[in-house]
C-alpha positions as CSV (number, residue, x, y, z in Angstrom):
1,M,80.2,36.9,108.2
2,T,77.7,35.8,105.8
3,A,74.1,36.2,107.2
4,T,71.8,33.0,107.4
5,L,68.7,33.2,105.5
6,F,67.2,29.9,106.6
7,Y,68.2,26.4,108.2
8,V,66.9,23.2,106.8
9,D,67.6,20.6,109.7
10,N,71.0,21.3,110.9
11,T,72.3,23.0,107.7
12,P,72.1,27.1,107.5
13,Y,71.9,28.7,104.0
14,S,73.0,32.2,103.2
15,Q,72.1,34.4,100.0
16,A,75.5,33.1,98.6
17,D,74.1,29.5,99.1
18,C,71.1,30.1,97.4
19,D,72.8,31.8,94.7
20,H,74.8,28.9,94.0
21,I,71.5,26.4,94.0
22,I,69.7,28.7,91.5
23,R,72.6,29.6,89.2
24,G,71.9,26.6,86.9
25,L,68.2,27.2,86.4
26,A,69.0,30.8,86.2
27,E,70.8,30.4,82.8
28,R,68.3,28.2,81.2
29,P,66.0,30.2,78.6
30,E,62.9,29.3,80.5
31,F,63.9,31.2,83.4
32,Q,65.4,34.3,81.5
33,S,61.9,36.2,81.5
34,P,60.1,34.3,84.4
35,A,57.4,37.1,84.8
36,G,54.0,35.8,83.8
37,C,55.0,32.5,83.7
38,R,53.6,29.6,85.6
39,F,55.8,27.2,87.2
40,A,55.0,23.8,88.8
41,V,57.9,22.8,91.2
42,C,58.4,19.2,92.8
43,L,61.8,19.0,94.4
44,Q,63.0,16.4,96.8
45,D,65.6,19.2,98.6
46,T,63.8,21.5,100.7
47,A,66.7,24.2,100.3
48,H,66.6,24.0,96.7
49,W,62.8,24.7,96.8
50,L,63.1,27.4,99.1
51,A,65.8,29.3,97.2
52,L,64.0,29.2,94.2
53,C,60.9,30.6,95.6
54,L,62.8,33.2,97.3
55,W,64.2,33.9,93.6
56,L,61.2,33.7,91.7
57,K,58.8,35.9,93.8
58,P,60.5,39.2,93.3
59,L,60.8,38.2,89.5
60,G,56.9,38.0,89.2
61,A,56.8,34.6,88.3
62,S,53.7,32.2,89.6
63,V,54.5,29.1,91.2
64,L,52.7,25.8,92.3
65,P,54.7,24.2,95.0
66,I,54.2,20.5,95.0
67,H,54.8,18.3,98.0
68,P,58.2,16.4,97.6
69,G,56.7,12.9,97.8
70,T,54.5,13.3,94.9
71,P,55.1,10.8,92.3
72,Y,56.0,12.2,88.9
73,P,52.6,11.1,86.9
74,A,50.7,13.1,89.9
75,A,52.9,16.1,89.6
76,R,52.5,16.1,85.9
77,A,48.7,16.0,86.4
78,L,48.9,18.9,88.8
79,A,50.9,21.0,86.5
80,E,48.4,20.2,83.9
81,N,45.3,20.9,85.8
82,T,46.7,24.2,87.3
83,G,47.2,25.7,83.8
84,C,51.3,25.8,84.2
85,S,53.7,26.5,81.7
86,Y,56.5,24.5,82.8
87,L,57.2,21.5,85.6
88,L,60.6,21.2,87.6
89,F,60.4,17.9,88.8
90,G,63.9,17.2,90.2
91,E,66.4,18.0,87.7
92,Q,64.1,17.8,84.9
93,L,62.4,21.2,83.5
94,Q,59.6,20.2,80.9
95,E,57.2,22.6,79.1
96,V,53.6,21.8,79.9
97,T,52.0,22.1,76.1
98,P,48.4,23.3,75.2
99,E,48.2,19.8,73.6
100,T,48.8,18.0,77.1
101,L,45.6,20.2,78.4
102,G,43.4,18.9,76.0
103,G,43.4,22.2,73.7
104,V,42.5,24.2,76.9
105,T,44.6,27.3,76.7
106,R,47.0,27.8,79.7
107,T,45.9,29.8,82.4
108,A,47.5,33.7,82.6
109,S,49.0,34.9,85.4
110,A,48.3,38.0,87.5
111,E,50.8,40.8,87.0
112,R,53.9,40.3,89.1
113,G,53.0,36.8,89.7
114,E,50.9,34.2,91.9
115,L,51.5,31.5,94.8
116,I,49.2,28.9,93.3
117,Q,47.6,26.5,96.1
118,L,45.4,23.7,96.2
119,S,42.4,23.7,98.7
120,S,42.5,21.1,101.1
121,G,39.3,19.3,99.6
122,T,37.8,18.4,103.0
123,T,34.2,19.1,101.8
124,G,34.7,18.3,98.2
125,K,36.9,18.2,95.1
126,A,40.2,20.1,95.8
127,K,40.2,23.4,93.7
128,T,42.9,25.7,92.2
129,I,43.5,29.0,94.6
130,A,46.0,31.7,92.7
131,R,46.8,34.4,95.2
132,P,49.2,37.4,93.7
133,W,52.0,37.9,95.3
134,R,51.2,41.4,96.0
135,E,48.2,40.1,98.5
136,I,50.4,37.6,100.2
137,D,52.8,40.6,101.1
138,R,49.7,42.4,102.7
139,E,49.0,39.1,104.6
140,L,52.6,39.0,105.9
141,A,52.6,42.5,106.8
142,A,49.5,42.4,108.8
143,Y,50.7,39.0,110.4
144,V,53.6,40.4,111.6
145,A,52.4,43.6,112.9
146,H,49.4,41.8,114.5
147,F,51.2,38.7,116.1
148,T,53.3,40.8,118.2
149,E,54.3,38.0,120.6
150,A,56.2,36.2,117.9
151,R,58.7,39.1,117.3
152,A,61.8,37.6,119.5
153,L,60.7,33.8,118.6
154,T,62.4,31.7,116.3
155,P,59.9,29.8,113.9
156,V,60.8,26.0,113.9
157,V,58.9,24.9,110.8
158,A,58.3,21.2,111.1
159,C,55.3,21.0,108.1
160,P,55.7,21.0,104.5
161,V,56.7,24.4,103.3
162,T,55.0,23.8,99.9
163,H,52.1,24.7,101.9
164,S,50.7,28.2,102.9
165,Y,50.9,27.5,106.7
166,G,54.5,26.5,106.5
167,L,55.6,28.5,103.7
168,I,53.8,31.9,104.5
169,C,53.4,32.1,108.4
170,G,56.5,30.0,108.9
171,V,59.2,30.9,106.6
172,L,58.2,34.2,104.9
173,A,56.9,35.6,108.1
174,A,60.3,34.9,109.7
175,R,62.1,36.7,107.2
176,E,59.7,39.6,107.5
177,R,60.8,39.8,110.9
178,G,64.2,39.1,110.2
179,I,64.6,35.9,112.0
180,P,65.9,32.9,109.9
181,P,63.5,30.4,110.4
182,H,64.4,26.5,111.2
183,V,62.8,24.1,108.5
184,V,62.8,20.5,109.7
185,T,62.3,17.8,107.0
186,N,63.5,15.0,109.5
187,L,60.1,14.1,111.3
188,N,61.6,11.8,113.9
189,P,60.4,12.9,116.9
190,R,63.5,12.9,118.5
191,F,65.2,15.1,116.0
192,I,62.7,17.5,116.2
193,I,62.8,17.7,119.9
194,A,66.8,17.8,119.8
195,R,66.4,21.0,117.5
196,L,63.9,22.6,119.8
197,R,66.4,22.2,122.5
198,A,68.9,24.1,120.3
199,V,66.5,26.9,119.4
200,P,65.3,27.6,123.2
201,E,62.9,30.5,122.3
202,H,61.2,28.7,119.5
203,L,57.7,29.2,118.1
204,L,56.9,25.5,116.6
205,Y,54.6,25.4,113.5
206,A,53.6,21.6,113.0
207,S,50.3,19.5,112.7
208,P,48.3,18.6,115.9
209,T,49.1,15.1,115.3
210,L,52.8,16.0,115.2
211,I,52.7,17.9,118.5
212,S,50.5,15.6,120.3
213,L,53.4,13.0,119.5
214,L,56.0,15.5,120.7
215,M,54.3,16.0,123.9
216,R,54.1,12.3,124.7
217,M,57.9,12.0,124.0
218,L,59.1,15.2,126.0
219,P,60.6,14.2,129.2
220,E,58.2,15.4,132.2
221,Q,60.4,18.1,133.4
222,E,60.6,19.8,130.1
223,M,58.2,22.1,128.3
224,L,58.0,23.5,125.0
225,H,58.6,27.4,124.5
226,A,55.7,28.2,122.3
227,V,53.4,26.2,120.0
228,M,51.2,27.4,117.0
229,L,48.2,25.3,116.3
230,S,46.4,25.7,112.8
231,G,43.1,24.0,111.0
232,A,40.6,22.8,113.2
233,P,40.6,23.9,116.9
234,L,41.5,20.9,119.5
235,P,39.2,19.2,121.7
236,A,39.1,20.2,125.2
237,P,41.1,17.2,126.7
238,V,43.6,17.4,124.1
239,L,43.8,21.4,124.4
240,T,44.3,21.0,128.3
241,Q,47.0,18.5,128.1
242,L,49.1,20.8,125.5
243,R,48.6,23.8,127.8
244,D,50.2,22.0,130.3
245,R,53.1,21.3,128.6
246,C,54.2,24.7,126.8
247,L,54.8,28.2,128.0
248,R,52.5,29.4,125.3
249,L,49.6,27.7,122.8
250,C,48.6,30.0,120.0
251,Q,46.3,29.2,117.4
252,Q,45.7,30.6,114.0
253,Y,42.8,30.4,111.7
254,G,42.6,30.8,107.7
255,C,41.4,29.6,104.3
256,S,42.9,28.8,101.3
257,E,41.8,32.1,99.5
258,A,42.5,34.5,102.2
259,G,45.6,33.0,104.0
260,C,45.8,33.6,107.8
261,V,42.4,35.3,109.1
262,A,42.8,35.4,112.6
263,V,45.4,34.5,115.5
264,S,45.3,34.0,119.0
265,A,48.4,34.5,121.0
266,D,46.9,32.5,124.2
267,V,44.4,29.8,123.4
268,T,42.4,29.4,126.6
269,E,39.5,27.7,125.5
270,P,38.2,25.4,122.5
271,G,37.3,27.1,119.4
272,L,39.1,30.4,120.2
273,L,40.6,31.7,117.0
274,G,41.5,35.2,118.4
275,Y,41.3,38.6,116.5
276,P,41.2,38.9,113.0
277,L,44.2,40.5,110.9
278,P,43.9,44.2,110.3
279,H,43.7,43.9,106.5
280,L,40.5,41.8,106.4
281,S,37.2,42.6,107.5
282,V,35.3,39.6,109.2
283,Q,31.7,39.0,110.1
284,A,30.3,36.2,112.4
285,G,27.5,35.4,114.7
286,A,26.9,37.4,117.7
287,S,27.3,34.8,120.4
288,A,27.4,31.0,120.8
289,G,23.7,30.8,120.7
290,Q,23.3,32.7,117.5
291,P,26.4,31.6,115.5
292,D,26.6,32.4,111.7
293,E,28.9,31.8,108.9
294,I,32.1,33.3,108.9
295,L,32.4,35.8,106.0
296,I,35.8,37.3,105.1
297,T,36.3,40.6,103.0
298,V,40.1,41.2,101.8
299,K,39.7,45.2,102.3
300,A,42.2,46.0,99.5
301,T,40.4,44.3,96.8
302,G,36.8,43.7,98.2
303,Q,36.9,40.0,97.5
304,R,34.3,38.6,99.7
305,I,35.0,34.6,101.0
306,H,32.7,32.2,102.1
307,S,34.2,30.4,104.9
308,K,31.8,27.7,105.4
309,D,32.4,27.6,108.8
310,L,30.1,28.6,111.7
311,G,31.7,31.2,114.5
312,Y,30.8,34.0,116.4
313,F,32.5,36.8,118.3
314,D,32.9,37.2,121.9
315,H,32.3,40.1,124.2
316,R,36.2,40.9,123.6
317,G,36.0,40.9,120.0
318,Q,37.5,37.5,119.7
319,L,36.6,34.9,116.8
320,L,35.4,31.4,118.0
321,F,34.7,28.6,115.6
322,L,31.8,26.1,116.3
323,A,32.0,23.8,113.2
324,R,32.0,23.7,109.4
325,T,28.6,24.5,108.2
326,D,28.6,21.1,106.2
327,D,29.6,19.2,109.5
328,T,26.8,20.5,111.7
329,I,24.2,17.7,112.2
330,N,20.7,18.7,112.3
331,V,18.6,16.5,114.6
332,A,14.9,17.1,114.4
333,G,15.5,21.0,113.9
334,I,18.0,21.0,116.7
335,N,21.9,21.8,115.7
336,V,24.5,19.3,117.0
337,Y,28.1,20.4,116.6
338,P,30.6,17.5,116.4
339,G,33.1,19.2,118.4
340,A,30.9,19.2,121.3
341,V,30.0,15.4,121.0
342,E,33.6,14.6,120.7
343,D,35.1,16.6,123.6
344,V,32.5,14.4,125.8
345,F,34.1,11.0,124.4
346,L,37.3,12.1,124.7
347,G,36.9,12.1,128.3
348,Y,36.3,8.7,128.8
349,P,39.1,6.7,129.9
350,G,41.5,5.2,127.2
351,I,39.9,6.7,124.0
352,R,42.4,8.5,122.0
353,E,40.8,9.9,119.2
354,A,36.6,10.4,118.5
355,V,35.0,11.7,115.5
356,A,31.4,12.7,115.1
357,F,29.6,12.7,111.8
358,K,25.9,12.6,110.2
359,Q,23.8,10.1,108.7
360,P,20.4,10.7,107.0
361,D,17.7,9.5,109.2
362,A,13.8,8.9,108.0
363,F,12.3,10.5,111.1
364,A,14.9,13.0,112.8
365,G,16.3,14.2,109.4
366,E,19.9,13.5,110.5
367,R,21.3,11.5,113.3
368,V,24.8,11.6,114.9
369,C,27.2,8.8,114.6
370,L,30.7,8.3,116.3
371,R,33.7,6.6,115.3
372,F,36.7,6.4,118.1
373,V,40.0,4.7,118.6
374,A,40.9,3.6,122.0
375,D,43.9,1.5,123.9
376,S,41.8,-1.5,124.5
377,D,38.3,-2.5,123.5
378,I,35.4,-0.9,125.1
379,D,31.7,-2.2,125.3
380,T,29.7,0.5,123.0
381,D,26.4,0.1,124.8
382,Q,28.0,0.8,128.1
383,L,29.6,3.9,126.3
384,R,26.7,4.9,125.0
385,Q,25.0,4.7,128.2
386,W,27.6,6.8,129.9
387,S,27.4,9.6,127.4
388,R,23.6,10.0,128.1
389,D,24.4,11.5,131.5
390,R,26.8,14.2,129.8
391,L,25.1,14.8,126.5
392,S,21.8,16.1,125.8
393,P,19.2,13.5,124.0
394,H,19.9,15.0,120.6
395,Q,23.5,14.7,121.1
396,V,23.9,10.9,121.9
397,P,25.1,8.9,118.9
398,S,22.8,6.4,117.5
399,L,25.6,4.7,116.2
400,I,29.0,4.2,118.2
401,E,31.9,2.0,116.3
402,Q,35.2,1.4,117.7
403,V,38.1,1.4,114.8
404,E,41.8,0.8,114.7
405,S,42.4,4.1,112.9
406,I,40.1,6.9,111.6
407,S,41.3,7.8,108.1
408,R,42.6,11.2,107.2
409,L,43.2,13.2,104.2
410,P,46.9,13.8,102.9
411,N,46.8,17.0,104.7
412,G,46.3,15.3,108.2
413,K,42.6,16.5,108.4
414,V,39.5,14.2,109.0
415,S,36.8,14.5,106.3
416,R,33.5,14.0,108.1
417,R,31.8,13.6,104.6
418,L,33.8,10.8,103.6
419,L,33.2,9.0,106.9
420,S,29.7,9.6,106.4
421,E,29.7,8.4,102.7
422,S,31.8,5.5,103.6
423,L,29.3,4.3,106.5
424,A,26.4,4.8,103.7
425,D,28.3,2.2,101.3
426,K,28.8,0.1,104.3
427,G,25.1,-0.1,104.8
428,Q,24.3,-0.3,101.2
429,R,26.8,-3.4,100.9
430,E,25.2,-5.1,103.7
431,V,21.5,-4.8,102.5
432,L,22.9,-6.0,99.1
433,A,24.7,-9.1,100.8
């Protein structure tokens, strides 16, 4: 019986299936010597993307995976801006010529190839991150050796496998363990729940938004087996709800330049990121009262990465996150961490989402602002008075605004910088009016 390499929705794919998928491409002259070439890949069929990735990686090709929902002009621009040699868009393979780059020479690929990604753009313009495959192999080995709780679990990857979270930690790490991952592209919650039931001892990789939706739809008597969170740590009320609905709640932390940095196999408190992976050296503050920027050093290369995240190590040596350095609000010389404010407001009945951010203030330097989403209209003056009994004076928002929804970046993250800028623009328009 042919072994399964991975599943996409309900369909298993073997090595023979993958060979059949890439056979036509392998015969094309552009793929005869792929080592040293940069390929931008935008494919609607997830199985085709995974088959191509698994084929190109050992050949030393460099690959820029592009989300399948990206329209052609945007995919073409990404290929050009990241110095790719070719763009594979659907069934069309096109050369990205130097002329389309405005005379800029194509970017040379590292020996043995790279995985090319774009940073999230949370704090500014997204930048190109090219990580050699050999560096990713070190990350995979460290991730699998460190995260031993996942050895007997089957990853169910309900997030984009064009992103490093789904591709590296979900798909490639599963293959490193010898377990076929189940990739879910049908994001209907009922379909995902059915897939999870079919794989009882699962480890679910998904966005916090999707996980929260699944929890609301899951029958009360059912629990998820294991859930992996990534990105910014969840607020305390949401974290408590999730812990009550799954047997194991995990959290991983990373950045575009280093990949996964730390993993917690049992999240017991907000901000807990766990122990750093052994192939990295991580520095942070000494305590919650003395946080510092999380600095990451890749041991094999000496590369030093400034995360722009504030954090600290506890007495057990576990890393905890406090806030993005850019998001920290300095009120008259006192630091206010947005998560601490948000946790309080999420405890108010009916509030489903809350985001704290900053605005310049002529007297205090900066002030706290808050936008929230609730099930019904809430009197903001009463809400502010309620918060005064639960927050320090410098933490109480000077502006509280109820909105229908809170805008997010394409990766699902909230950009507090953009919220701050939108409020400043709104105020400027009101003054001009």
